[in-house]
BANU-801243 format. One record per residue: residue number from 1; x, y, z negated of N, C-alpha, C, O, CB in turn. Coordinates in nm, 2 decimals. Glycine has a CB too. Layout:
BEGIN
+-----+--------+--------+--------+--------+---------+--------+--------+--------+--------+--------+--------+--------+--------+---------+--------+
: pos :  neast : nnorth :    nup : caeast : canorth :   caup :  ceast : cnorth :    cup :  oeast : onorth :    oup : cbeast : cbnorth :   cbup :
+-----+--------+--------+--------+--------+---------+--------+--------+--------+--------+--------+--------+--------+--------+---------+--------+
: NUM :      X :      Y :      Z :      X :       Y :      Z :      X :      Y :      Z :      X :      Y :      Z :      X :       Y :      Z :
...
+-----+--------+--------+--------+--------+---------+--------+--------+--------+--------+--------+--------+--------+--------+---------+--------+
***
This chain:
BEGIN
+-----+--------+--------+--------+--------+---------+--------+--------+--------+--------+--------+--------+--------+--------+---------+--------+
: pos :  neast : nnorth :    nup : caeast : canorth :   caup :  ceast : cnorth :    cup :  oeast : onorth :    oup : cbeast : cbnorth :   cbup :
+-----+--------+--------+--------+--------+---------+--------+--------+--------+--------+--------+--------+--------+--------+---------+--------+
:   1 :   3.75 :   8.94 :   3.94 :   3.69 :    9.03 :   3.84 :   3.58 :   8.95 :   3.77 :   3.51 :   8.87 :   3.84 :   3.64 :    9.16 :   3.90 :
:   2 :   3.56 :   8.97 :   3.65 :   3.46 :    8.91 :   3.57 :   3.37 :   9.02 :   3.50 :   3.40 :   9.14 :   3.50 :   3.52 :    8.82 :   3.46 :
:   3 :   3.26 :   8.97 :   3.45 :   3.17 :    9.06 :   3.37 :   3.17 :   9.01 :   3.23 :   3.20 :   8.89 :   3.21 :   3.03 :    9.07 :   3.43 :
:   4 :   3.13 :   9.09 :   3.14 :   3.13 :    9.05 :   3.00 :   3.05 :   8.93 :   2.97 :   3.08 :   8.84 :   2.89 :   3.08 :    9.17 :   2.91 :
:   5 :   2.93 :   8.91 :   3.04 :   2.85 :    8.80 :   3.01 :   2.91 :   8.67 :   3.06 :   2.86 :   8.56 :   3.02 :   2.71 :    8.82 :   3.09 :
:   6 :   3.02 :   8.67 :   3.13 :   3.09 :    8.55 :   3.18 :   3.20 :   8.51 :   3.08 :   3.25 :   8.40 :   3.09 :   3.14 :    8.57 :   3.32 :
:   7 :   3.23 :   8.60 :   2.99 :   3.33 :    8.56 :   2.89 :   3.27 :   8.47 :   2.78 :   3.16 :   8.48 :   2.75 :   3.39 :    8.69 :   2.82 :
:   8 :   3.36 :   8.38 :   2.73 :   3.31 :    8.29 :   2.62 :   3.35 :   8.35 :   2.49 :   3.44 :   8.43 :   2.48 :   3.37 :    8.15 :   2.64 :
:   9 :   3.28 :   8.30 :   2.38 :   3.32 :    8.35 :   2.25 :   3.47 :   8.33 :   2.22 :   3.52 :   8.22 :   2.25 :   3.24 :    8.28 :   2.14 :
:  10 :   3.54 :   8.43 :   2.18 :   3.68 :    8.43 :   2.15 :   3.76 :   8.49 :   2.26 :   3.88 :   8.52 :   2.24 :   3.72 :    8.29 :   2.12 :
:  11 :   3.70 :   8.50 :   2.38 :   3.78 :    8.56 :   2.50 :   3.77 :   8.71 :   2.49 :   3.67 :   8.77 :   2.45 :   3.72 :    8.50 :   2.63 :
:  12 :   3.87 :   8.77 :   2.55 :   3.88 :    8.92 :   2.55 :   3.90 :   8.97 :   2.70 :   3.94 :   8.89 :   2.78 :   3.99 :    8.97 :   2.46 :
:  13 :   3.87 :   9.09 :   2.72 :   3.89 :    9.15 :   2.85 :   3.90 :   9.30 :   2.83 :   3.85 :   9.37 :   2.74 :   3.78 :    9.12 :   2.94 :
:  14 :   3.98 :   9.36 :   2.93 :   3.99 :    9.51 :   2.93 :   3.88 :   9.56 :   3.03 :   3.87 :   9.51 :   3.14 :   4.13 :    9.55 :   2.98 :
:  15 :   3.81 :   9.66 :   2.99 :   3.70 :    9.71 :   3.07 :   3.76 :   9.78 :   3.19 :   3.84 :   9.87 :   3.18 :   3.61 :    9.81 :   2.99 :
:  16 :   3.71 :   9.74 :   3.31 :   3.76 :    9.81 :   3.43 :   3.66 :   9.91 :   3.48 :   3.70 :  10.01 :   3.54 :   3.78 :    9.70 :   3.54 :
:  17 :   3.53 :   9.88 :   3.46 :   3.43 :    9.98 :   3.50 :   3.29 :   9.93 :   3.47 :   3.27 :   9.82 :   3.42 :   3.44 :   10.00 :   3.65 :
:  18 :   3.19 :  10.01 :   3.50 :   3.05 :    9.98 :   3.47 :   2.98 :  10.01 :   3.60 :   2.98 :  10.12 :   3.66 :   2.99 :   10.07 :   3.36 :
:  19 :   2.91 :   9.90 :   3.65 :   2.84 :    9.90 :   3.78 :   2.69 :   9.90 :   3.75 :   2.63 :   9.79 :   3.74 :   2.89 :    9.79 :   3.88 :
:  20 :   2.63 :  10.02 :   3.74 :   2.49 :   10.02 :   3.71 :   2.43 :  10.16 :   3.74 :   2.51 :  10.25 :   3.77 :   2.46 :    9.99 :   3.56 :
:  21 :   2.30 :  10.17 :   3.74 :   2.24 :   10.30 :   3.76 :   2.29 :  10.40 :   3.66 :   2.33 :  10.36 :   3.55 :   2.08 :   10.29 :   3.76 :
:  22 :   2.29 :  10.53 :   3.69 :   2.35 :   10.63 :   3.60 :   2.29 :  10.63 :   3.46 :   2.37 :  10.65 :   3.36 :   2.32 :   10.76 :   3.66 :
:  23 :   2.16 :  10.61 :   3.44 :   2.11 :   10.61 :   3.30 :   2.16 :  10.50 :   3.21 :   2.20 :  10.52 :   3.10 :   1.95 :   10.60 :   3.31 :
:  24 :   2.17 :  10.38 :   3.27 :   2.22 :   10.26 :   3.19 :   2.37 :  10.28 :   3.17 :   2.42 :  10.25 :   3.07 :   2.19 :   10.13 :   3.27 :
:  25 :   2.44 :  10.33 :   3.27 :   2.58 :   10.35 :   3.26 :   2.61 :  10.45 :   3.15 :   2.70 :  10.43 :   3.07 :   2.64 :   10.41 :   3.40 :
:  26 :   2.54 :  10.56 :   3.14 :   2.55 :   10.66 :   3.03 :   2.53 :  10.59 :   2.90 :   2.61 :  10.62 :   2.80 :   2.46 :   10.78 :   3.05 :
:  27 :   2.43 :  10.51 :   2.89 :   2.40 :   10.44 :   2.76 :   2.51 :  10.35 :   2.72 :   2.55 :  10.35 :   2.60 :   2.27 :   10.36 :   2.77 :
:  28 :   2.57 :  10.28 :   2.81 :   2.68 :   10.19 :   2.78 :   2.81 :  10.27 :   2.74 :   2.87 :  10.23 :   2.64 :   2.72 :   10.10 :   2.90 :
:  29 :   2.83 :  10.38 :   2.81 :   2.95 :   10.46 :   2.77 :   2.93 :  10.53 :   2.64 :   3.02 :  10.54 :   2.56 :   2.97 :   10.57 :   2.88 :
:  30 :   2.81 :  10.57 :   2.60 :   2.78 :   10.62 :   2.47 :   2.80 :  10.53 :   2.36 :   2.82 :  10.57 :   2.24 :   2.63 :   10.67 :   2.47 :
:  31 :   2.80 :  10.40 :   2.39 :   2.83 :   10.29 :   2.29 :   2.98 :  10.27 :   2.27 :   3.02 :  10.20 :   2.18 :   2.76 :   10.16 :   2.32 :
:  32 :   3.06 :  10.35 :   2.35 :   3.20 :   10.33 :   2.33 :   3.26 :  10.24 :   2.43 :   3.38 :  10.21 :   2.42 :   3.24 :   10.29 :   2.20 :
:  33 :   3.19 :  10.18 :   2.52 :   3.24 :   10.09 :   2.62 :   3.28 :  10.17 :   2.74 :   3.20 :  10.20 :   2.83 :   3.13 :    9.98 :   2.66 :
:  34 :   3.41 :  10.20 :   2.74 :   3.47 :   10.28 :   2.85 :   3.58 :  10.21 :   2.92 :   3.64 :  10.12 :   2.85 :   3.51 :   10.42 :   2.80 :
:  35 :   3.62 :  10.25 :   3.04 :   3.73 :   10.18 :   3.10 :   3.86 :  10.19 :   3.02 :   3.89 :  10.30 :   2.96 :   3.76 :   10.25 :   3.24 :
:  36 :   3.93 :  10.08 :   3.01 :   4.05 :   10.07 :   2.93 :   4.03 :  10.02 :   2.79 :   4.13 :   9.97 :   2.73 :   4.11 :   10.21 :   2.92 :
:  37 :   3.91 :  10.01 :   2.74 :   3.88 :    9.96 :   2.61 :   3.88 :   9.80 :   2.62 :   3.85 :   9.74 :   2.72 :   3.74 :   10.00 :   2.56 :
:  38 :   3.92 :   9.74 :   2.51 :   3.93 :    9.60 :   2.50 :   3.81 :   9.55 :   2.43 :   3.77 :   9.59 :   2.32 :   4.06 :    9.55 :   2.42 :
:  39 :   3.74 :   9.45 :   2.49 :   3.62 :    9.39 :   2.44 :   3.65 :   9.24 :   2.41 :   3.71 :   9.17 :   2.49 :   3.50 :    9.40 :   2.54 :
:  40 :   3.61 :   9.20 :   2.29 :   3.62 :    9.06 :   2.25 :   3.48 :   9.01 :   2.22 :   3.41 :   9.06 :   2.15 :   3.72 :    9.04 :   2.13 :
:  41 :   3.45 :   8.90 :   2.29 :   3.32 :    8.84 :   2.27 :   3.33 :   8.75 :   2.14 :   3.41 :   8.67 :   2.12 :   3.27 :    8.74 :   2.39 :
:  42 :   3.24 :   8.79 :   2.04 :   3.24 :    8.72 :   1.91 :   3.15 :   8.60 :   1.91 :   3.18 :   8.49 :   1.87 :   3.21 :    8.82 :   1.80 :
:  43 :   3.02 :   8.63 :   1.94 :   2.92 :    8.52 :   1.94 :   2.82 :   8.55 :   2.05 :   2.80 :   8.66 :   2.10 :   2.85 :    8.52 :   1.80 :
:  44 :   2.75 :   8.44 :   2.08 :   2.63 :    8.45 :   2.18 :   2.51 :   8.38 :   2.11 :   2.53 :   8.28 :   2.04 :   2.67 :    8.38 :   2.32 :
:  45 :   2.40 :   8.44 :   2.14 :   2.27 :    8.37 :   2.09 :   2.25 :   8.24 :   2.17 :   2.32 :   8.23 :   2.27 :   2.15 :    8.47 :   2.11 :
:  46 :   2.17 :   8.15 :   2.12 :   2.15 :    8.02 :   2.19 :   2.13 :   8.03 :   2.34 :   2.18 :   7.94 :   2.41 :   2.04 :    7.95 :   2.12 :
:  47 :   2.05 :   8.13 :   2.38 :   2.02 :    8.14 :   2.52 :   2.11 :   8.24 :   2.59 :   2.08 :   8.29 :   2.70 :   1.88 :    8.16 :   2.55 :
:  48 :   2.21 :   8.29 :   2.52 :   2.30 :    8.39 :   2.58 :   2.26 :   8.54 :   2.57 :   2.32 :   8.62 :   2.63 :   2.32 :    8.36 :   2.72 :
:  49 :   2.15 :   8.56 :   2.50 :   2.11 :    8.70 :   2.49 :   2.05 :   8.73 :   2.35 :   1.96 :   8.66 :   2.31 :   2.00 :    8.73 :   2.59 :
:  50 :   2.11 :   8.81 :   2.27 :   2.22 :    8.91 :   2.30 :   2.36 :   8.85 :   2.28 :   2.37 :   8.73 :   2.24 :   2.20 :    9.03 :   2.21 :
:  51 :   2.46 :   8.93 :   2.31 :   2.60 :    8.89 :   2.30 :   2.66 :   8.98 :   2.20 :   2.65 :   9.11 :   2.21 :   2.67 :    8.90 :   2.44 :
:  52 :   2.72 :   8.93 :   2.09 :   2.79 :    9.01 :   2.00 :   2.94 :   9.03 :   2.04 :   3.01 :   8.93 :   2.07 :   2.79 :    8.95 :   1.85 :
:  53 :   2.98 :   9.16 :   2.05 :   3.11 :    9.19 :   2.10 :   3.18 :   9.27 :   1.99 :   3.12 :   9.33 :   1.90 :   3.11 :    9.27 :   2.23 :
:  54 :   3.31 :   9.28 :   2.00 :   3.39 :    9.37 :   1.91 :   3.47 :   9.46 :   2.01 :   3.54 :   9.42 :   2.10 :   3.49 :    9.29 :   1.82 :
:  55 :   3.45 :   9.59 :   1.98 :   3.51 :    9.69 :   2.07 :   3.55 :   9.81 :   1.98 :   3.47 :   9.86 :   1.90 :   3.42 :    9.74 :   2.18 :
:  56 :   3.67 :   9.85 :   1.99 :   3.72 :    9.97 :   1.91 :   3.71 :   9.95 :   1.76 :   3.69 :  10.04 :   1.69 :   3.65 :   10.09 :   1.95 :
:  57 :   3.72 :   9.82 :   1.72 :   3.72 :    9.79 :   1.58 :   3.58 :   9.77 :   1.52 :   3.57 :   9.75 :   1.39 :   3.79 :    9.89 :   1.50 :
:  58 :   3.47 :   9.78 :   1.59 :   3.34 :    9.76 :   1.54 :   3.26 :   9.66 :   1.62 :   3.29 :   9.63 :   1.74 :   3.26 :    9.89 :   1.53 :
:  59 :   3.17 :   9.59 :   1.56 :   3.09 :    9.49 :   1.62 :   2.96 :   9.55 :   1.68 :   2.90 :   9.64 :   1.62 :   3.05 :    9.38 :   1.52 :
:  60 :   2.92 :   9.50 :   1.79 :   2.81 :    9.56 :   1.86 :   2.73 :   9.44 :   1.93 :   2.80 :   9.35 :   1.99 :   2.85 :    9.67 :   1.96 :
:  61 :   2.60 :   9.45 :   1.94 :   2.53 :    9.35 :   2.01 :   2.47 :   9.41 :   2.14 :   2.41 :   9.52 :   2.13 :   2.41 :    9.28 :   1.93 :
:  62 :   2.49 :   9.35 :   2.25 :   2.44 :    9.40 :   2.38 :   2.36 :   9.29 :   2.45 :   2.39 :   9.17 :   2.43 :   2.55 :    9.46 :   2.47 :
:  63 :   2.27 :   9.33 :   2.53 :   2.19 :    9.24 :   2.60 :   2.27 :   9.18 :   2.72 :   2.37 :   9.24 :   2.77 :   2.06 :    9.30 :   2.65 :
:  64 :   2.22 :   9.06 :   2.77 :   2.29 :    9.00 :   2.88 :   2.28 :   9.09 :   3.01 :   2.38 :   9.09 :   3.08 :   2.22 :    8.86 :   2.91 :
:  65 :   2.18 :   9.16 :   3.02 :   2.16 :    9.25 :   3.14 :   2.27 :   9.36 :   3.13 :   2.34 :   9.38 :   3.24 :   2.02 :    9.32 :   3.14 :
:  66 :   2.29 :   9.42 :   3.02 :   2.40 :    9.52 :   3.01 :   2.53 :   9.46 :   3.02 :   2.62 :   9.52 :   3.09 :   2.39 :    9.59 :   2.87 :
:  67 :   2.56 :   9.34 :   2.97 :   2.69 :    9.28 :   2.97 :   2.72 :   9.24 :   3.12 :   2.84 :   9.24 :   3.15 :   2.69 :    9.15 :   2.89 :
:  68 :   2.62 :   9.21 :   3.20 :   2.65 :    9.18 :   3.34 :   2.69 :   9.30 :   3.42 :   2.73 :   9.28 :   3.54 :   2.52 :    9.11 :   3.40 :
:  69 :   2.68 :   9.42 :   3.37 :   2.71 :    9.54 :   3.44 :   2.85 :   9.59 :   3.41 :   2.90 :   9.68 :   3.48 :   2.61 :    9.65 :   3.41 :
:  70 :   2.92 :   9.53 :   3.31 :   3.05 :    9.57 :   3.26 :   3.16 :   9.48 :   3.32 :   3.16 :   9.36 :   3.28 :   3.06 :    9.57 :   3.11 :
:  71 :   3.24 :   9.53 :   3.41 :   3.34 :    9.45 :   3.47 :   3.47 :   9.45 :   3.38 :   3.51 :   9.56 :   3.33 :   3.38 :    9.49 :   3.61 :
:  72 :   3.53 :   9.34 :   3.37 :   3.65 :    9.33 :   3.28 :   3.76 :   9.24 :   3.35 :   3.73 :   9.17 :   3.44 :   3.62 :    9.27 :   3.15 :
:  73 :   3.88 :   9.26 :   3.30 :   3.99 :    9.18 :   3.34 :   4.03 :   9.10 :   3.22 :   4.06 :   9.15 :   3.11 :   4.12 :    9.26 :   3.39 :
:  74 :   4.01 :   8.97 :   3.23 :   4.03 :    8.88 :   3.11 :   4.18 :   8.89 :   3.06 :   4.27 :   8.89 :   3.14 :   4.00 :    8.73 :   3.15 :
:  75 :   4.19 :   8.90 :   2.93 :   4.32 :    8.91 :   2.86 :   4.32 :   8.82 :   2.74 :   4.23 :   8.75 :   2.71 :   4.35 :    9.05 :   2.82 :
:  76 :   4.44 :   8.82 :   2.67 :   4.45 :    8.75 :   2.54 :   4.37 :   8.83 :   2.44 :   4.34 :   8.95 :   2.46 :   4.60 :    8.73 :   2.50 :
:  77 :   4.34 :   8.77 :   2.33 :   4.27 :    8.84 :   2.22 :   4.37 :   8.94 :   2.15 :   4.46 :   8.90 :   2.08 :   4.22 :    8.74 :   2.11 :
:  78 :   4.36 :   9.07 :   2.17 :   4.45 :    9.17 :   2.12 :   4.42 :   9.20 :   1.98 :   4.51 :   9.26 :   1.91 :   4.43 :    9.30 :   2.20 :
:  79 :   4.31 :   9.16 :   1.92 :   4.28 :    9.20 :   1.78 :   4.35 :   9.12 :   1.68 :   4.34 :   9.15 :   1.56 :   4.13 :    9.20 :   1.77 :
:  80 :   4.41 :   9.01 :   1.72 :   4.48 :    8.92 :   1.63 :   4.39 :   8.85 :   1.53 :   4.43 :   8.81 :   1.42 :   4.58 :    9.00 :   1.55 :
:  81 :   4.26 :   8.85 :   1.56 :   4.16 :    8.79 :   1.47 :   4.16 :   8.64 :   1.50 :   4.17 :   8.59 :   1.61 :   4.02 :    8.85 :   1.49 :
:  82 :   4.13 :   8.56 :   1.39 :   4.12 :    8.42 :   1.41 :   3.98 :   8.39 :   1.47 :   3.88 :   8.44 :   1.42 :   4.13 :    8.35 :   1.27 :
:  83 :   3.98 :   8.31 :   1.58 :   3.86 :    8.28 :   1.65 :   3.82 :   8.14 :   1.60 :   3.89 :   8.04 :   1.61 :   3.88 :    8.28 :   1.80 :
:  84 :   3.70 :   8.13 :   1.55 :   3.65 :    8.01 :   1.49 :   3.57 :   7.93 :   1.59 :   3.52 :   7.82 :   1.57 :   3.56 :    8.03 :   1.37 :
+-----+--------+--------+--------+--------+---------+--------+--------+--------+--------+--------+--------+--------+--------+---------+--------+
***
């Protein structure tokens, strides 16, 4: 199992779960990051924080701390987008 912060730009994963205290878990779920959703890492800031992801067709920036709480199973890029 991996977490989102371990994915490299252009890599995708299917969300398996969120391992965090209830308040942070609720915040992550409210952003649309739920089990079964596909996350693609688009960009990372120079020191890895924040991380720009694409989920459910929109782009979102999340902190490294939040990304480390989201477990994923690495997959191919389902969005068919060209990765630069």
